[in-house]
C-alpha positions, 0 to 999 in steps of 0.5 A: 966321236970327232969331227973330220974328215981327218986321219985317226987320232983326232979324238984326243981334242975332244979328252976334255969334254969326255972327263968333264962328264965322266965326272958327272957320273957317266962311262965314256969312251972317246972313238977315232974312225975312218973318216974319209975315203983316204984313210979306207971310210966311205959306204958303208964303212965309215958307219960300220966304223962308228957303229963299232964303236957303240958295240965296244961301249955296250961290251964294256960298259957293265965292267966299268959301272956303266948300263950297256943299254942306255948308251948315248952317242955325242958327235962334233962337227962333221961326226954329226953326218956319220952319228945321225944316220946311224942314230936313225937308221933301221939297218945295224951298220955293225953288220957291216963290220966283220972285223970289229973287234966288239962282241956282237951288240946292238950297233946303234945308240939309245941317244944322240947328241950333236955338239956343233955338228953338220946332219945331212947332204945340204951341208956338205958338197956333193963332190964329197959325197959322192966320194964318201958314197962310191958315186953320184946319186944316179950311179949309186942310190943305194948308200944315197938312200940309207944315208940320208936323214929326209929318208931314214925319218920317214921310214916305216918303223923308223928309230925314234933316240931322244936327240939333243942338239948344241949350236953356238951363236958364234959358229960359222961352220955349223950354225943355229940354223943347221941345228934347226933344220935338223931339228924340224925333220926330227920332229915331223917324224915324231922324234924327241929333239930340244936344240939348245944355243949356246951363246958366244960359242965356237965351233970349237969352244963350244966343247968346254961351255959349261951349257954343253956338258950340262945338256950332256949330263941332263940327257945321260940322267934321263937315260937313266945313269 
C-alpha cells in the first residue's frame, strides 16, 4: 500500500517494486485506500480499506499460484501507520467494510513490512490525527485506543506477525530512528522484528534499492512461498 494522504490512484508509483518482488515468484497486489478524510477515509474506513485489500488478496491468490494463508502486507511512508495498526490489531477491520467486494476472510496480514514508513502517533500531526479519528483523544478515546500501537501491543492475546522494517540513512521523512523506536515497542511485546538500514537511500529511492527487494523476498520465502 502507498503512503499519503493522497487521492486514489497513488499506488502507481509502487508498480516497479511490485514487479520486482513478483519476479522472485510472489503474487503481488498493489492497493489504493482512502488515506484521508477528504476522500472518504478516517476511522474505521481507512483501516477497513486496507483490510479489504488483504481479503481481496486472499481470495485471488490461489488462482494465481499464491498461498492465501500467507499474506504479507508491504507499506510505504504514511501507509505504515494504517498497515501496522491493521497487522497488530486484535480487531479485524474487514468486518467494518460491508462494501468490500472481496469474499469474507481474514483481513489481517500474516507478516508486515514497513519501507521508509512511519508508525504511531508521535510522527503524525495531532490536528490531522483528530481529523482521521473523528475527534481528539478526549472526544473519541475508543478510536484513539484502537489505533495506538502502544496499546495494541499490550493487549491480551495480541497478534505476533513477522515484521521487517527498512529505513534509509538519507530518509529525513521516516529516518532510521523511527524504525528503531517502533521495533523497540514490538520487541517488548515479543514480536519477531528486524530493522534493516539501507545505506544512502532517501524516502523515495529506498523503494528501488536491491536491499529492499532482497529483504522483502527473504521474508516472503520465510513465509513459505
